[in-house]
N, C-alpha and C positions, 0 to 999 in steps of 0.2 A: 726520370719520371717513372712512377710505379702505377700500374693499373690493375686493380684486383676487385673481387667481389666484396661488397660491404659485409662486415661480420659483427660489428658491435653497435650498441645503442648510440654511442658517440658518432659513429659513421652516419647513422640514419638522421641524427639530429643535425649534423652538418649539411647533409644533402637537403634536408627540409629548409634550412636557413638560406643556403646559397641560391635556391630557386628564386627567392624574392629579389636577391641582388642581381642575378643574371638577367631576368626579364623585367625588372622594375615593377613587380606586382603591386597593384593597388587594390582593386576590387576582387581579384581572383585569390583563391587559396592554394598554397602549394600542396603537393602530395605529402601528407603527414607521416610522422615516424611510424605510427601503427600500421598504415597501409604499406609503407615501404618494407617493413618487417614481414608482413603477411605475404606480399608478392615474392620477396626474395627467398622465402622458405616454402613456397608452394608452386614450384615450377617456373617462376619468373627469374629475372636477373637484374639486380641492382649493383652497379659497379662504381667505384670511386677512382679518380686519378689524383695522385699525390706527388707533390714536389717539396722536398725538404720538410716532410711531415705535415704539409699543409694541403688540404683538399682543394684542388683548383678546378675540378670538373667532375661530372658524373653522367651516368646513363641509367635509364629505368625502362625495363621491358617486361612484358608478360605474355603468356600463351594466347594465341588468337586462332580463330577457326572460320573457314568459309565452307559450310557444309561439312563434309568429312575431311577436308583438307586442313592441315595444321601448319602454322607458321609462328614465328616469334614477332610480336608487335612491340616496336621500340617507341614508347610513348613520349619520352623526354631524353634529351642529351644536351648538355650545356657546359660552357666554359666561362670562368670569370673573365671580365673584359680585359684586364691587364695581361692575360695569358693567351689572348686570341692572336691570330696570324703567326703562331709558333708551332703549328701542326698538331696542337693538343687535341682539338676536336676530331681530326682525322684519325689519330692514334686510338682515341676512345672508341670510335665506330669500328675500326678494323679489329680491335680487340673483341668488341661485342660480336662481330661476325664469326671470329674464330671460336669463341665460346659457344655461340648458337649452333655452329656446325657440330661441335663436340657433344652438344645436348641432343643431337639427332634432327635438327631443323635443316631444311634445304632452302628456306627463304626467310628473310627478315623484312618486315614492312614498317613504314612510318609515314607521317604526313609532313608536308612543308608548304609554305606560301610561295607559289610560283611567281608572284609579283615582286618578290625580293630577289633580285638577280644574284646576289651573293649566295643565298641559300640554294637557288636552282643550280648554280655552277658547282657548289660543293657537293650536293647530293647526287646529281646526275652525272656530271663530268668526272669529278674527283673520286667519289665513292663507287661509281660505276653502276648506279641503280637506273632502272627504267621508271618512268612516272606516268601513271594513268589512273583513272577513276577519280574524276574531279568532284569535289564536295562543296556544295554551296553553304556559305555562312556556318561552317562546321561547328564552331564553338559559340555562335552568337556574336554580338558586338562586345568586344572585350575592353577592359579598362586599363590594362597595363600600358606603360609608356611606349612599349614596342609596338602595340597593336591598336591604340586608342582611335576610335572614330570611324573605322573602316570595317566592313563586314569581313568575317574571318574565313574566307574561302581557302581551301587547301586542296592539294593534289597528293595522291598516295604514291610513295616511293616503294619499289619492289627490287630488292637486292637478292638475286638468285645465287646461292652459294655453291651450286653444283654445275655451273656452266659459265663460260666466258662470254663477255658482251660482244655482240656482233658489230663490227666497225662499219660505219657509213660515212663516206667522204664528200659526196656531192649532194647539194641541196639548193633549192630556190627560195629566196626571201620573198614571201607572199604578203607580208605586212611590214612596211618600212616606215620609220619615223620621218615625216616630211615637214612637220610644223613643231619642232622641238620647243618645249618638252611635252606637248600634247600627244595623246595616243592617236594611232591610225583609226580610220573610220570603219574599215572592214577588211576582209581577206578574200583572196581568190584561190580556192583549194584546187590542187592538182599535182600529179607526180607522186613518185614513191617517197621522196623526202622533201620537206619544206621547213621554213623557219619563220618565226615571229620575232621582230626586233623589239627589244624592251630596254628602257632606261637602266643603266648600270647602277645608278644610285638614286632610287626613288624612295625618299624618306617619308616620314609622317608629319613633316613640318607644314606642308601644303595639303590639307585634308581634301579640299575640292579636287585637286589634281589627282591625288591618290584614289579617290572614289571613281573618277573618270577612267583611270587605268584599270581599276578593279573590274568595272563592268565591261570594258572593251576586251580585256584579257579573258574574262569569264566566258563571254559569248564566243570568242574565237576558239578557246580550248574545248568547250562543249560541242561546237560544231565539228571540230576535228575528231573528237572521240566518237561521235555518231558515225563517222566514216572510217573508224577503226585505226586512227593514228595514235601513236604512243610517243611521249617525249623521250628522246633517245640520247641527246647530247646537248650541251650548252657551250657556246663558243664566245669568248670575251673579245670585245673591241675597245676602242678608246672611250667612247661615251655610252656605249650600249652593249648588249649581249644578244646573241641569237639563240632562241629556244628552238631546237631542231626536233621535228616530229617525223616519224617514219611509219609506214603502214605496218601493222602488227604482223602480218604474214611474212613480211620481208625480214623480220627479226627472229622468227622461229619461236615466238613466245608461247608457252603452254596455255591451254584453256583449263581453267579450274572448274 
């Protein structure tokens, strides 16, 4: 597999078209060729992953700022369905981190849906990002097959390129699923590290159930963030995952 910066109009056209396929876009519009070209030639980064001359994935990032602090914001990264579970997404992101560091960035940020256990595990555990700064209904109610019918809450991932992640081994599960598959009613916050139990495969087939989980998880994470907890790791179990949160000061995270 080859991962490289997009360089031709054909690259941009392919990236535009596979966005629709990857996310089953219906009402949303993909990032168009003109925008992809402008971003890639003005401080941003658009990359394609190719296998046997076929584009099977991509990433799209642009410069971001928080006051005077600068970072690379990774807006999109996707892989065609038939190439998932083959480490393609991981390789795309790791390549993006390497290029970002060579461009002078010390951090890459992006958002993901913490209710999707697969995404949380990938972004926090596998890629080594911290997750904090919860965003309510970030994109509004979306129409794509992937997100239809549920408010688009997101949490921001922070991958620091100039430091190793602090390991935390011990934690208490403060929200445990007792009436599967319904969410827990509330949490009891305490200790340096704690975990929320989440269904490992919460799809969009049952909209009512997904909405219940959205509001329960939203309220829990917002309450944790007020007490300065940060999502630090995600551990897989048979039917569930543990979203692990640790106090920010225990992780040595910088204040921006």
